[in-house]
C-alpha positions as CSV (number, residue, x, y, z in Angstrom):
1,M,87.6,-156.6,83.4
2,T,84.8,-157.3,86.1
3,R,87.4,-158.3,88.0
4,P,87.1,-155.4,90.6
5,R,90.2,-154.0,90.1
6,S,90.1,-150.8,92.1
7,E,88.1,-149.2,95.6
8,V,86.2,-146.5,94.7
9,P,84.8,-146.0,98.4
10,E,82.9,-142.7,97.7
11,L,80.3,-143.8,95.1
12,S,80.1,-147.3,97.1
13,T,81.6,-149.4,94.3
14,R,84.8,-151.1,92.3
15,C,86.1,-150.7,89.0
16,G,87.5,-153.3,86.9
17,L,88.8,-152.9,83.7
18,G,86.0,-150.4,82.0
19,F,83.2,-152.0,83.9
20,W,81.3,-150.8,87.1
21,V,81.7,-154.0,89.6
22,H,79.3,-153.4,93.0
23,E,80.3,-153.6,96.1
24,S,78.2,-156.3,96.9
25,T,76.9,-158.6,93.9
26,D,78.3,-160.0,91.1
27,A,76.4,-157.0,88.8
28,V,78.9,-155.0,86.3
29,S,77.9,-151.8,84.5
30,L,79.3,-149.3,81.7
31,H,78.7,-145.9,81.2
32,G,79.1,-143.0,78.5
33,F,78.4,-140.0,77.5
34,D,79.5,-137.6,74.9
35,A,77.8,-135.0,73.4
36,G,73.7,-135.4,73.4
37,V,74.4,-138.7,74.1
38,G,74.9,-140.8,77.0
39,F,74.5,-145.3,77.6
40,V,74.0,-147.0,80.3
41,S,74.1,-150.8,80.7
42,V,73.5,-152.7,83.9
43,C,74.2,-157.3,83.5
44,D,73.4,-158.9,87.0
45,P,73.2,-162.3,86.4
46,S,72.6,-163.9,90.0
47,Q,69.4,-161.2,89.4
48,R,69.1,-162.7,85.9
49,F,68.8,-159.5,84.3
50,T,70.3,-157.0,82.0
51,Y,69.4,-154.6,80.8
52,T,70.6,-151.0,78.8
53,V,68.8,-147.8,78.7
54,I,70.1,-144.8,76.0
55,S,69.5,-141.2,76.0
56,N,69.8,-138.1,73.2
57,K,70.8,-135.8,76.3
58,T,73.4,-136.0,77.8
59,R,73.8,-137.4,81.6
60,G,69.6,-138.8,80.0
61,A,69.7,-141.8,81.2
62,W,71.1,-141.5,84.6
63,P,68.0,-141.2,85.6
64,V,65.8,-143.7,84.0
65,S,68.4,-146.0,85.2
66,E,67.9,-145.5,88.8
67,R,64.4,-145.4,88.5
68,I,65.3,-148.8,86.8
69,N,67.0,-150.1,89.9
70,E,64.8,-148.9,91.8
71,L,62.3,-151.1,90.6
72,L,64.1,-154.4,90.6
73,A,65.6,-153.8,93.7
74,T,61.8,-153.4,94.9
75,T,60.4,-157.0,92.6
76,G,63.6,-158.7,93.8
């Protein structure tokens, strides 16, 4: 499910079977939303972290997830 199956160059990422696969690391993520709820879950085994952000807004998890990624990039 986490093996890259297709490229998404405009997003600089790849798709597995239900998972987004980072373009240059072994990190994978799962995103989802519906009216009034959203989540992002990321696992990066090489950096030894996993996190999940859950929101009661449709796209509320994305800004928080992006900020976590920024913070992890500066500490890595």
